[in-house]
C-alpha positions as CSV (number, residue, x, y, z in Angstrom):
1,M,52.0,-16.3,32.8
2,K,52.5,-16.1,28.9
3,V,50.2,-18.8,28.1
4,N,47.4,-17.0,30.1
5,S,48.2,-13.6,28.3
6,Y,47.9,-15.5,24.8
7,F,44.7,-16.8,25.8
8,I,43.3,-13.6,27.0
9,W,44.3,-12.0,23.8
10,V,42.6,-14.5,21.6
11,C,39.5,-14.3,23.6
12,C,39.5,-10.5,23.3
13,F,39.9,-10.9,19.5
14,L,37.3,-13.6,19.1
15,A,34.8,-11.2,21.2
16,C,35.7,-8.0,19.2
17,F,35.2,-10.0,15.9
18,S,32.0,-11.3,16.9
19,L,30.8,-7.7,18.1
20,R,31.8,-6.5,14.5
21,S,30.6,-9.1,12.3
22,Q,27.6,-11.5,12.2
23,T,25.9,-13.8,9.5
24,S,22.3,-14.9,9.1
25,S,20.2,-16.5,6.6
26,A,16.6,-16.9,5.7
27,Q,14.3,-17.9,2.7
28,L,13.1,-14.5,2.6
29,L,14.9,-11.0,3.6
30,V,12.6,-8.0,3.9
31,I,14.7,-4.7,3.7
32,G,12.7,-2.0,5.6
33,G,10.0,-2.5,8.3
34,G,7.6,0.3,6.8
35,A,4.2,-0.3,6.0
36,S,4.9,-2.7,3.1
37,G,7.7,-4.5,4.5
38,T,6.1,-5.4,7.8
39,A,3.1,-6.8,6.0
40,A,5.0,-8.8,3.5
41,A,6.9,-10.2,6.6
42,I,3.8,-11.2,8.6
43,Q,2.1,-12.8,5.3
44,A,5.2,-14.8,4.4
45,S,6.2,-15.9,8.1
46,R,2.6,-16.8,8.5
47,S,2.7,-19.2,5.5
48,G,5.9,-21.1,7.1
49,I,8.5,-19.0,5.2
50,N,11.6,-18.3,7.6
51,T,11.7,-14.5,7.4
52,I,14.0,-11.8,8.5
53,I,13.3,-8.0,8.5
54,I,16.1,-5.5,8.8
55,E,14.5,-2.1,9.9
56,K,16.8,1.1,10.5
57,T,14.5,2.6,13.2
58,P,13.3,0.8,16.5
59,W,9.9,0.5,15.2
60,L,7.6,-1.2,12.7
61,G,5.3,0.4,10.2
62,G,7.2,3.0,8.7
63,M,4.7,6.0,7.4
64,L,1.8,4.5,9.6
65,T,4.1,4.8,12.8
66,A,7.6,6.1,12.5
67,A,6.5,9.0,10.4
68,G,3.7,9.8,12.5
69,V,0.9,9.4,9.7
70,S,-1.3,7.9,11.8
71,A,-4.6,8.8,10.2
72,I,-5.6,6.4,7.5
73,D,-6.3,7.6,4.1
74,G,-8.8,5.4,2.2
75,N,-10.0,1.8,2.2
76,H,-12.5,2.3,4.9
77,N,-15.1,0.1,3.2
78,M,-12.4,-2.4,1.7
79,P,-10.9,-3.9,5.0
80,S,-8.4,-6.1,3.0
81,G,-6.3,-8.5,4.6
82,I,-3.5,-7.2,7.0
83,W,-5.0,-3.5,6.8
84,G,-8.3,-5.1,8.0
85,E,-6.7,-7.0,10.9
86,F,-4.7,-4.1,11.9
87,R,-7.8,-1.9,12.2
88,S,-9.6,-4.4,14.2
89,E,-6.7,-4.5,16.8
90,L,-7.0,-0.8,16.8
91,Y,-10.7,-1.3,17.3
92,D,-10.1,-3.5,20.4
93,Y,-7.4,-1.3,21.8
94,Y,-9.4,1.7,22.0
95,G,-12.7,0.2,22.3
96,G,-14.3,0.2,18.9
97,P,-14.8,2.2,15.7
98,K,-16.2,5.2,17.3
99,A,-13.3,5.5,19.4
100,V,-10.9,5.9,16.6
101,E,-13.2,8.3,14.7
102,T,-11.5,11.3,16.2
103,G,-10.6,13.5,13.4
104,W,-12.5,14.6,10.4
105,V,-9.8,13.5,7.9
106,S,-10.3,9.7,8.5
107,N,-12.3,7.1,10.1
108,T,-9.1,5.5,11.6
109,L,-7.0,7.5,13.8
110,F,-4.5,6.2,16.5
111,E,-1.4,7.1,18.3
112,P,1.8,6.2,16.3
113,S,3.3,4.4,19.4
114,V,0.2,2.2,19.5
115,G,0.3,1.5,15.9
116,N,4.0,0.3,16.5
117,E,2.9,-2.0,19.3
118,I,0.1,-3.6,17.4
119,L,2.4,-4.2,14.4
120,Q,5.0,-5.6,16.5
121,K,2.3,-7.9,18.1
122,M,0.8,-8.9,14.8
123,A,4.6,-9.9,13.7
124,G,5.1,-12.4,16.5
125,N,5.8,-15.5,14.9
126,P,8.7,-18.0,15.3
127,D,9.3,-17.8,11.7
128,L,10.0,-14.3,11.6
129,K,13.2,-12.6,13.0
130,I,13.2,-8.6,13.3
131,M,16.6,-6.8,13.3
132,F,16.0,-3.5,14.6
133,E,18.1,-0.3,14.1
134,T,19.7,-2.2,11.0
135,E,20.6,-0.2,8.2
136,F,21.1,-1.8,4.7
137,K,24.3,-1.2,3.0
138,N,24.8,-3.3,-0.3
139,I,23.5,-6.4,-1.9
140,R,25.0,-8.7,-4.3
141,R,24.1,-12.1,-6.1
142,E,26.3,-15.2,-5.6
143,G,24.8,-18.2,-7.5
144,E,21.1,-18.7,-6.4
145,E,21.3,-16.6,-3.3
146,W,21.3,-13.1,-2.4
147,I,24.1,-11.4,-0.2
148,V,23.0,-8.5,1.8
149,T,25.4,-6.4,4.1
150,A,23.9,-4.3,6.7
151,K,25.0,-2.6,9.9
152,K,23.8,-2.3,13.4
153,G,25.9,0.3,15.3
154,R,29.6,-0.7,14.3
155,K,28.7,-4.4,13.8
156,E,28.5,-5.5,10.2
157,I,25.8,-8.2,9.1
158,Q,25.6,-10.4,6.4
159,I,22.4,-12.2,5.6
160,T,21.7,-14.6,2.7
161,A,18.2,-15.2,1.3
162,Q,16.5,-16.8,-1.7
163,I,14.4,-13.9,-2.3
164,V,14.9,-10.3,-1.1
165,I,12.0,-7.8,-0.8
166,D,12.7,-3.8,-1.1
167,G,10.5,-2.4,1.4
168,T,12.7,0.8,1.8
169,E,11.0,4.2,1.7
170,L,13.0,5.3,-1.3
171,G,13.5,2.2,-3.3
172,D,17.3,2.1,-2.0
173,V,17.7,-1.8,-2.9
174,A,16.3,-1.2,-6.4
175,A,18.9,1.5,-6.8
176,A,21.8,-0.5,-5.5
177,L,20.8,-3.3,-8.0
178,K,20.6,-0.9,-10.8
179,I,17.2,-1.9,-11.5
180,P,15.9,1.0,-14.1
181,Y,13.4,3.4,-12.4
182,S,11.9,6.6,-13.0
183,I,11.8,9.7,-10.8
184,G,9.4,12.7,-11.2
185,M,6.7,13.5,-13.7
186,D,6.2,11.3,-17.0
187,S,5.3,12.7,-20.3
188,K,2.1,12.2,-21.9
189,E,3.9,10.4,-24.6
190,M,5.5,7.9,-22.2
191,T,2.3,7.0,-20.3
192,A,-0.7,7.9,-22.8
193,E,-2.5,9.7,-19.7
194,S,-4.6,12.5,-20.8
195,I,-3.6,14.7,-17.7
196,A,0.1,14.0,-17.8
197,P,2.5,17.1,-19.0
198,A,3.8,17.3,-22.4
199,E,7.4,16.6,-21.1
200,S,8.6,14.7,-18.4
201,N,10.5,16.3,-15.4
202,N,12.0,15.4,-11.9
203,I,9.3,17.2,-9.9
204,I,8.1,15.0,-7.0
205,Q,5.4,15.4,-4.5
206,D,6.1,17.5,-1.3
207,L,7.1,15.4,1.8
208,T,6.1,16.1,5.2
209,Y,7.8,15.9,8.8
210,V,4.8,15.3,10.7
211,A,4.5,16.3,14.5
212,T,2.2,14.7,17.2
213,L,1.0,17.5,19.6
214,K,-0.8,16.6,22.9
215,D,-3.2,18.8,24.8
216,Y,-1.7,19.4,28.3
217,G,-4.7,21.1,29.6
218,E,-5.9,24.9,30.1
219,G,-3.5,27.2,31.4
220,K,-0.3,24.9,30.4
221,D,2.1,26.8,28.2
222,M,3.9,24.3,26.0
223,T,5.2,26.9,23.3
224,I,8.6,25.9,21.7
225,K,11.4,28.3,21.5
226,M,10.9,30.6,18.5
227,P,12.3,28.7,15.4
228,V,15.0,30.6,13.1
229,N,13.6,32.3,10.1
230,Y,10.2,32.1,11.7
231,S,7.4,34.5,10.0
232,P,3.8,34.2,10.9
233,A,2.9,35.5,7.3
234,E,4.1,32.1,5.9
235,F,1.0,30.4,7.6
236,E,-1.5,32.7,7.6
237,C,-3.4,31.1,4.9
238,A,-3.5,27.9,6.9
239,C,-6.9,28.9,8.4
240,D,-8.9,31.9,9.4
241,I,-6.7,33.5,11.9
242,N,-9.4,35.9,12.8
243,D,-11.4,33.2,14.0
244,P,-8.8,30.5,15.6
245,K,-11.5,29.2,18.3
246,G,-14.1,28.5,15.7
247,T,-16.6,30.8,17.4
248,T,-18.0,32.4,14.0
249,A,-16.5,30.6,10.9
250,K,-16.4,26.9,12.1
251,G,-15.7,25.7,8.6
252,S,-12.4,27.5,8.0
253,S,-11.4,28.2,11.9
254,C,-8.0,27.2,13.0
255,W,-9.9,24.9,15.5
256,T,-11.4,23.2,12.8
257,M,-7.9,22.7,11.2
258,L,-6.7,20.8,14.2
259,Q,-9.7,18.7,14.3
260,Y,-8.4,17.6,10.8
261,G,-5.8,14.9,12.6
262,R,-7.2,14.7,16.1
263,L,-6.0,11.5,17.7
264,P,-7.1,9.5,20.8
265,N,-6.0,10.6,23.9
266,N,-6.2,14.5,23.2
267,K,-3.2,14.2,20.7
268,Y,-3.0,15.8,17.2
269,M,-1.6,14.9,14.1
270,I,0.0,17.9,12.6
271,N,0.3,17.0,8.7
272,W,-1.3,19.9,7.3
273,P,-1.0,20.6,3.4
274,N,-2.6,24.1,3.0
275,C,-0.1,26.6,3.9
276,G,1.2,24.3,6.7
277,N,4.1,22.1,7.2
278,D,4.3,20.2,3.7
279,Y,8.0,20.9,2.2
280,Y,9.3,20.5,-1.2
281,L,12.8,18.2,-1.2
282,N,13.8,16.1,-4.0
283,L,16.4,14.1,-2.2
284,I,15.7,10.5,-3.4
285,E,19.3,10.1,-5.0
286,E,21.1,11.6,-2.1
287,G,23.1,9.3,0.3
288,T,21.9,8.7,4.0
289,E,24.2,11.5,5.4
290,K,23.0,14.1,3.0
291,R,19.4,13.2,3.5
292,E,19.7,13.5,7.3
293,V,21.0,17.1,6.6
294,L,18.0,17.9,4.3
295,Y,15.5,16.3,6.5
296,E,16.4,19.2,9.2
297,E,14.8,21.7,6.9
298,A,11.6,19.9,6.8
299,K,11.9,19.5,10.6
300,Q,12.2,23.4,10.8
301,Q,9.4,24.0,8.5
302,T,7.1,21.9,11.0
303,L,8.8,23.7,14.0
304,R,7.8,27.0,12.5
305,F,4.3,26.0,11.9
306,I,3.9,24.6,15.6
307,Y,5.2,27.7,16.8
308,F,2.7,29.5,14.7
309,I,-0.2,27.5,16.1
310,Q,1.0,27.9,19.7
311,D,2.0,31.7,19.5
312,E,0.0,33.3,16.7
313,L,-3.3,31.3,17.2
314,G,-3.1,31.0,21.0
315,F,-3.0,27.4,21.4
316,R,-0.3,27.3,23.7
317,N,-1.5,24.3,25.8
318,L,-0.6,22.1,22.8
319,G,2.9,20.9,22.8
320,L,5.0,18.3,21.4
321,A,3.9,14.9,22.8
322,K,6.4,13.6,25.1
323,N,7.5,10.0,24.9
324,E,5.4,9.3,21.5
325,Y,8.4,8.8,19.7
326,P,11.7,7.4,20.9
327,T,13.8,10.5,19.7
328,K,15.5,13.4,21.7
329,D,13.5,16.2,19.7
330,D,9.8,14.4,20.3
331,L,9.6,14.6,16.4
332,P,9.0,11.4,14.3
333,M,11.9,9.1,13.3
334,I,11.5,9.7,9.7
335,P,9.7,12.2,7.3
336,Y,6.5,11.1,5.4
337,H,7.7,10.7,1.7
338,R,4.9,10.8,-0.6
339,E,7.1,9.7,-3.5
340,S,9.9,7.3,-4.3
341,R,11.8,5.8,-7.2
342,R,9.3,4.0,-9.4
343,I,10.9,0.8,-10.9
344,H,10.4,-0.3,-14.5
345,G,8.3,-3.5,-13.9
346,K,6.7,-6.4,-16.0
347,V,3.7,-4.0,-16.3
348,R,3.2,-0.1,-15.5
349,L,0.0,0.9,-13.7
350,T,-1.4,4.2,-15.2
351,A,-4.3,6.6,-14.4
352,E,-5.9,5.4,-17.6
353,H,-5.9,1.7,-16.3
354,M,-7.4,3.0,-13.2
355,K,-10.1,4.8,-15.0
356,S,-11.2,2.5,-17.4
357,P,-9.6,-1.2,-16.2
358,F,-11.9,-3.2,-18.7
359,D,-11.3,-1.1,-21.7
360,Q,-7.6,-1.5,-22.0
361,D,-5.5,-3.7,-24.3
362,K,-3.7,-5.0,-21.4
363,P,-6.3,-6.5,-18.9
364,L,-4.2,-5.7,-16.0
365,Y,-7.2,-6.0,-13.4
366,R,-7.2,-9.7,-13.8
367,T,-3.7,-9.8,-12.2
368,G,-4.7,-7.6,-9.3
369,I,-3.1,-8.2,-5.9
370,A,-4.0,-5.1,-3.8
371,V,-6.8,-2.5,-4.0
372,G,-7.4,1.3,-3.4
373,D,-10.2,3.7,-3.3
374,Y,-8.6,6.9,-2.5
375,P,-8.5,9.5,-5.5
376,I,-5.5,10.8,-7.2
377,D,-4.0,13.1,-4.9
378,H,-0.8,15.2,-5.3
379,H,0.9,17.7,-3.1
380,H,2.6,20.4,-4.8
381,D,2.1,23.6,-3.2
382,K,5.5,24.2,-2.0
383,N,7.2,23.9,-5.4
384,D,6.4,26.9,-7.6
385,N,8.0,25.0,-10.7
386,A,5.4,22.2,-10.6
387,P,2.9,22.3,-13.2
388,E,-0.7,23.2,-12.5
389,I,-2.5,20.2,-13.1
390,D,-6.0,19.4,-11.5
391,F,-5.0,15.6,-10.3
392,I,-7.7,15.4,-7.8
393,N,-10.6,16.1,-10.5
394,Y,-9.2,13.3,-12.8
395,K,-11.9,10.8,-11.6
396,I,-11.1,7.2,-11.1
397,P,-13.4,4.3,-9.5
398,S,-11.9,1.9,-6.8
399,Y,-9.0,0.2,-8.3
400,N,-6.6,-2.8,-8.1
401,V,-2.7,-2.9,-8.3
402,P,-1.4,-5.7,-11.0
403,I,1.1,-7.9,-9.6
404,G,3.6,-7.1,-12.5
405,A,4.1,-3.7,-11.1
406,L,6.1,-5.5,-8.0
407,I,8.3,-7.6,-10.3
408,P,11.3,-5.6,-12.0
409,E,11.6,-6.3,-15.7
410,T,15.4,-7.0,-15.4
411,H,16.1,-8.9,-12.3
412,D,14.6,-12.0,-10.6
413,N,13.9,-13.0,-7.0
414,I,13.7,-9.5,-6.1
415,I,10.4,-8.0,-5.2
416,I,9.8,-4.0,-4.9
417,A,7.1,-2.9,-2.6
418,E,6.2,0.2,-0.8
419,K,5.7,3.4,-3.1
420,S,8.7,2.2,-5.4
421,I,6.4,0.1,-7.4
422,S,6.0,0.1,-11.3
423,V,3.1,3.0,-11.5
424,S,3.3,6.3,-13.3
425,N,3.9,9.5,-11.3
426,I,0.0,10.3,-11.6
427,A,-1.1,7.0,-10.4
428,N,1.2,7.2,-7.5
429,G,-1.0,9.9,-6.1
430,A,-3.5,7.1,-5.3
431,T,-1.1,3.9,-4.7
432,R,1.0,5.8,-1.9
433,L,-1.8,5.8,0.7
434,Q,-1.3,3.4,3.7
435,P,-4.0,0.7,3.1
436,V,-2.8,0.2,-0.4
437,V,1.0,0.1,0.9
438,L,0.0,-2.6,3.2
439,G,-1.9,-4.5,0.6
440,I,1.3,-4.3,-1.7
441,G,3.6,-5.5,1.0
442,Q,1.0,-8.4,1.8
443,A,1.1,-9.2,-1.8
444,A,5.0,-9.3,-1.8
445,G,5.1,-11.7,1.0
446,A,2.4,-14.1,-0.9
447,I,4.8,-13.6,-4.0
448,A,7.8,-14.7,-2.1
449,T,5.7,-17.4,-0.7
450,I,4.4,-19.2,-3.8
451,A,7.9,-18.9,-5.3
452,I,9.7,-20.5,-2.5
453,Q,7.1,-23.2,-1.9
454,N,7.0,-24.1,-5.5
455,G,10.6,-23.9,-6.3
456,V,10.2,-21.1,-9.2
457,S,11.4,-17.7,-9.5
458,T,9.3,-14.7,-9.2
459,K,9.2,-14.1,-12.9
460,E,7.8,-17.8,-13.1
461,I,5.1,-17.6,-10.6
462,N,1.4,-18.9,-11.1
463,I,-0.4,-15.6,-10.5
464,R,-3.6,-17.3,-9.8
465,K,-1.9,-19.1,-6.8
466,V,-0.7,-15.9,-5.2
467,Q,-4.1,-14.2,-5.8
468,E,-5.4,-17.4,-4.1
469,L,-3.2,-17.1,-1.3
470,L,-4.1,-13.5,-0.6
471,V,-8.0,-14.3,-0.9
472,N,-7.7,-16.9,1.5
473,S,-6.1,-14.4,3.6
474,S,-9.0,-12.1,3.5
475,A,-7.3,-9.8,1.2
476,Y,-9.0,-8.3,-2.0
477,I,-7.6,-8.6,-5.3
478,I,-10.6,-6.9,-7.0
479,P,-12.0,-3.6,-5.5
480,Y,-15.6,-4.8,-5.1
481,Y,-17.4,-2.5,-2.5
482,D,-20.5,-4.4,-2.0
483,I,-19.0,-7.8,-0.8
484,K,-16.9,-7.8,2.3
485,P,-14.5,-10.6,3.5
486,E,-17.4,-11.9,5.9
487,N,-19.6,-12.6,3.2
488,P,-19.9,-16.2,2.4
489,H,-19.4,-15.6,-1.4
490,F,-16.4,-13.2,-0.9
491,E,-13.8,-15.8,-2.2
492,L,-16.1,-16.8,-5.2
493,I,-16.8,-13.1,-6.0
494,Q,-13.2,-12.1,-5.9
495,K,-12.1,-14.9,-8.2
496,I,-14.9,-14.6,-10.6
497,G,-14.1,-10.7,-10.9
498,A,-10.6,-11.4,-11.4
499,T,-11.4,-13.4,-14.6
500,G,-13.4,-10.4,-16.2
501,I,-16.3,-12.7,-16.7
502,L,-18.4,-10.6,-14.6
503,R,-17.4,-7.0,-14.5
504,G,-18.3,-4.4,-11.9
505,T,-19.5,-1.1,-12.2
506,G,-17.2,1.8,-11.1
507,I,-18.2,4.9,-9.6
508,P,-16.0,7.9,-8.9
509,Y,-17.3,9.2,-5.4
510,K,-15.7,12.1,-3.4
511,W,-12.9,10.6,-1.2
512,A,-13.9,7.3,-1.3
513,N,-14.3,5.9,-4.8
514,Q,-16.4,2.5,-5.5
515,T,-16.9,-0.4,-7.8
516,W,-20.0,-2.4,-7.2
517,F,-20.5,-6.1,-8.2
518,Y,-24.3,-5.9,-7.6
519,P,-24.8,-9.6,-6.7
520,D,-28.6,-9.4,-6.6
521,Q,-29.1,-8.0,-10.1
522,P,-29.7,-9.9,-13.4
523,I,-27.3,-9.6,-16.2
524,S,-28.1,-9.6,-19.9
525,Q,-27.0,-12.3,-22.1
526,Y,-24.8,-9.6,-24.4
527,K,-23.0,-8.3,-21.2
528,L,-22.1,-11.7,-19.8
529,L,-21.0,-12.6,-23.4
530,I,-18.4,-9.9,-23.4
531,G,-16.6,-11.5,-20.6
532,L,-17.0,-15.0,-21.4
533,K,-15.9,-15.0,-25.2
534,D,-12.7,-13.4,-24.1
535,I,-11.8,-16.5,-22.3
536,Y,-13.7,-19.0,-24.4
537,P,-13.6,-18.4,-28.2
538,Q,-16.3,-21.2,-28.5
539,L,-18.9,-18.5,-27.8
540,H,-19.7,-15.7,-30.2
541,S,-21.8,-12.7,-30.2
542,E,-24.5,-14.3,-32.2
543,H,-24.9,-16.7,-29.4
544,G,-26.7,-14.3,-27.3
545,S,-29.1,-11.2,-27.5
546,G,-30.1,-8.3,-25.2
547,E,-32.5,-10.3,-23.2
548,L,-31.6,-11.5,-19.6
549,I,-29.7,-14.7,-19.0
550,T,-31.6,-17.4,-17.7
551,L,-30.6,-20.9,-16.4
552,G,-31.4,-22.6,-19.6
553,K,-29.3,-20.2,-21.7
554,L,-26.4,-20.3,-19.5
555,I,-26.3,-24.3,-19.4
556,E,-26.5,-24.2,-23.4
557,W,-23.6,-22.1,-23.3
558,M,-21.7,-24.1,-20.9
559,K,-22.4,-27.0,-23.1
560,L,-20.9,-25.2,-25.9
561,I,-17.8,-24.8,-23.8
562,D,-17.6,-28.4,-22.7
563,S,-19.7,-30.9,-24.2
564,D,-19.4,-33.1,-21.0
565,I,-21.5,-30.9,-18.6
566,E,-24.2,-32.4,-16.9
567,S,-27.1,-29.9,-16.3
568,T,-28.1,-32.1,-13.6
569,T,-25.2,-31.4,-11.3
570,L,-26.3,-27.8,-10.4
571,P,-24.6,-26.0,-7.2
572,E,-26.7,-26.6,-4.1
573,E,-27.7,-23.0,-3.9
574,V,-29.3,-23.0,-7.3
575,K,-30.5,-26.7,-7.7
576,D,-34.4,-25.7,-7.2
577,L,-34.1,-23.0,-10.4
578,K,-35.9,-23.8,-13.6
579,N,-34.8,-23.5,-17.0
580,N,-36.5,-20.2,-17.7
581,S,-35.4,-18.8,-14.2
582,V,-33.6,-15.5,-14.9
583,L,-30.3,-15.6,-12.9
584,T,-28.7,-12.9,-10.6
585,R,-25.0,-12.1,-11.1
586,L,-24.3,-14.3,-8.1
587,E,-26.0,-17.2,-9.4
588,V,-24.3,-16.7,-12.6
589,A,-21.1,-16.8,-10.6
590,L,-22.1,-19.8,-9.1
591,I,-22.9,-21.8,-12.1
592,I,-20.0,-20.6,-14.0
593,N,-17.6,-21.5,-11.2
594,H,-19.1,-24.8,-10.5
595,Y,-18.9,-25.9,-14.2
596,L,-15.9,-24.3,-15.7
597,D,-13.5,-23.0,-12.7
598,P,-12.5,-20.0,-14.8
599,F,-10.2,-18.5,-12.2
600,N,-7.6,-21.5,-12.4
601,I,-7.1,-20.7,-16.1
602,E,-3.4,-19.4,-16.0
603,I,-2.9,-15.9,-17.2
604,D,0.5,-14.0,-17.8
605,F,1.5,-10.7,-16.1
606,K,-0.4,-8.6,-18.8
607,G,-3.5,-10.3,-17.9
608,K,-3.7,-12.3,-21.0
609,I,-4.8,-15.9,-21.3
610,N,-2.1,-18.3,-21.1
611,P,-2.0,-19.8,-24.7
612,N,-0.9,-23.4,-23.2
613,N,-4.3,-23.6,-21.2
C-alpha cells in the first residue's frame, strides 16, 4: 500500500512539473507573431531553418488581423514577396481583386478572421512551430545561444535559439536586452530632417482600438449600451451629421465615412482619424498589466464612437460583428500601435534618405531589403501638445528600408522587426504601414537564414546574399514601380538598381508614391558614368559626354574596367545590335550585368563598396 502511494505521488509530481515547465530549441526564435514576425518565420522556415514563433494571442498577423486593421495601406503596385502572396490568397478566397475593393481607403480590404486563416495556412511548414497564447517574459545570453523564458497559462517555457527576432508590437525584446532606443520625436539636430522639431520630445502617434461592425439588416437594432462619459459633441466633426445617409453632400456624409473601411460581407472597419476613435496613449514603457488597464481607455473611446454612429447618426443596424474575434467583447485582441521604440541600429533611415536616396553621403538605398510607397502620415489629432508639422506634404517618392535598420549597433544575433527598426520618428510615419512591415519581417527571416546557413553572425552577413534570397522570393529590394515580379527581367533590374549604376526617377504621387526605372528609355553617357565611376574608379568624367550611350561606347568602357572582356560574347538579347546602336536602359543593364556582375561586389551596412573587393 505504501509503495503504491509513493508511486502515485511521484507520478503526480512529475505530471505537475511537466505542466509547469517545458523546454524547446530552434535555430531561430521569433518573438511575436504579428505582421513582421509571421513573415519572418515563413521566410526562414521555407529556407529550411528550424523556427519557432511565440505569440501571445491565438492569431497570426498582429495589426493586420488581431488589431483589426484589415485595410491595406500602400504597396498596391509593389506586390512584394509575402505581401504579394498574402494578397493573392485574399483574391482566391474572395473571388478576385474587385471583390476586395470594397472601401475607398484601400484596394485590398478583408475580414480579420480570414486574414488570420490565410496567414496560418501560409505558415504551414514542418520546420515551423507556432506557440499561441504564449507571452514573452525575459531573455539572456549563454555562450552562443539565447535563452528565452515565456509563459503559456501557468506553464513556464524555456526556448534556446541561435538567433532571435524581436517581432513584438512595442520592441519589448530590445528593451529587455537594454538595446539603446528612442521614443518620440527626434530633434532637427539629431536627424538633419528639415521638418523635424527644434527639440526632441516624447510625443508618439495616436493609437486606435479598431472595431469591426456588421450590417445586420434593415430594422435590426444593434445599439450598444451608452458608454460612460459619452457626449455626441466629441464626434460631431467626424462627418456631416446633417447628412448622415449621403443624400445631399455625399463627399462629406457620414455614409461616406463608413464606406472608408467597408469590408467584404457587409462588415466595416472602424478606424476613423477625424474626430473618431484615435486615442493618445504613450504606454510603451509600461508593463503588461498597466498596458491592459490603459487599453481600456482606448476601447471606451471606440465604444463611444460606435454609439455615436448608431444613436446619433441612425445606423442602428450596424453592430459589433459577432465571432469575428475570439474575445468576449467582440473587439480586437490588441490595439493598433502606430509607433514603438525605435532602436539605434547600424544605420538610421531618415526622411531625407527617403526624399533623395541618391544624394546622400551614405548610399543606404544599395542595402535595401523592403520597399514602401505610402507618404509620411502621422496621427496627432488627439494630443494638443503635439507640434503642428505638415508631415503629409513632405513629399517623398517610393523608398526602400536599409538592412542596417534591423541590426542593433550594440548586439549580435538579434534582429529587430515590426515598427521598432532604426528609423527616425518622421520616417516611421511611412515605414509603419502593413506591407512595409511584412517586407521588414520577410527580410528579418532572410537575414537569419543567411547567417545560420553560412555560420556567421548577423553583423557579419553578406548583404548581397540576403538581398538575392529576397529577390529570388519575389520580394523587392529597390522600389521600381514599372518592373513587376512577373517581368522576366525583375531580378536583373532589382539587382542593377541596388548597385546604383542605373538609378530610377522618383515621383511623389498622392497616396501611392513611385520610382520608375524606364527600361525602354535611352540614357546619356554622363548619367551612366555617375553610377559607374562610383564603383569602378577606372572611369572618369572625361570618358563620357552628353550623348546617348551606344553599344560601342559601353564596350569601350567595359574594357577600361576589365581588359580581358571580349565584345563578341554579348548577351543573347542584344547580340544583333551594332556598335552605333543607341542602347535602352534595359539593354545597358543586360550588358553590364553580363560582363561585370556588379551586384556581387560586396557592400557594407552604409552602402559603401567593400574596400577588399
